[in-house]
C-alpha positions, 0 to 999 in steps of 0.5 A: 499500500502506498500512502498519499504524501501527507499521510506518508509524512505523518506516518514518518513522524510515528516513533517505532515500537509504540502502540498507536491509536488513529483518531478519525481513521476513515479507511485505516490506511495509516494504521494498516501501513504502520503495522505492515511495516513493523513501525507499530506492534498493534493499532486501534483504528477509530472513527466517530461514524459506522460507515468509515469503520466499515471501510476501515474494516475492509482495509484491515481484512484485505491485509489479514491484520485483524489480529493486530488492528482493533476497530473502535467507534468513538467520538474523538477520545471518549471511549479510550483510556491512556493505557490503549496507546502510547502514540495518538494520531489525528490527521485530516482535521482542523487544528481548532477541532484537534485542540478541543478533542485533546482538551476533553481528554485530560488523561493524555497529559501524562509523561511520555504521551506522543501525539503525531498530528497533521492539521489541515488549517489553523495549526497555531491553535493546536501548537498553542494547546500543546505547549500550554499543556506540557508538550514539547514539539519535537519535529515538524515537517511539510510536504505537497499533496494534490497541489497544496502544502501540508504540515505534520508534527510530533510532540511529547508530553514532558510537563515541564513549563517552557517559555516560547517566543511570541511567534512560536505558535505560528512557525513552531519547529517548522522554522527549523525546516529549510525545504522548499515546502516548509518555506512555502507553508511559512510564507503562507502563515506569515501572509494570514497574520498580515491579513488578519492584522490589516482586518483588525486595523481597518475595523479598529477593533480588538486592540489587544489582539492586534498588539499580540499579532504584531508581536507575533509577526515581528518575531516570525518575520525576523526569524523567517525572512 
C-alpha cells in the first residue's frame, strides 16, 4: 500500500515500537501501513461514524491484520483510556477541532504521551494547546499533496513549563526546516497574520489582539525573512 504524501509524512513521524491509536481513521490506511511496516506492534483504528469503520474493516481484512488492528467506534477520545496506546495520531482535521478533542481528554497529559498530528488548517491553535499543556514539539515537516502544502508534527508530553517566543505558535519547529515546502507553508502563515492584522486595523476593533499579532509577526519575520 502506498500512502498519499500527507499521510506518508504523518506516518514518518510515528516513533517505532509504540502502540498507536488513529483517531478519525476513515479507511485505516495509516494504521495498516504502520503495522505492515513494523513501525507499530498493534493499533486501534477509530472513527465517529459506522460507515468509515466499515471502510476501515475492509482495508484491515484485505491485509489480514485483524489480530493486530482493533476497530473502535468513538467520538474523539470518548471511548479511550491512557492504557490503550502510547502514540495518538490525528490527521485530516482542523487544528481547532484537534485542540478541542485533546482538551476533552485530560488523561492524555501524562509523561511520555506522544501525539502525531496533521492539521489541515489553523495549526497555531493546535500548537498553542500543546505548549500550554506540557507538550514539547519535537519535529515538524511539510509536503505537497494534490497542489497544496501540508504540515505534520510530533509532540511529547514532558510536563515541564517552557517559555516560547511570541510568534512560536505560528511557525513552531517548522522554522528549522529549510525545504521548499516548509518555506512555502511558512510564507502562507506569515501572509495570513498580515491579512488578519490589516482587518483589525481597518475595523479599529480588538486592539489587544492586534498588539499580540503584531508582536508575533515581528518575531516570525525576524526568524524567517
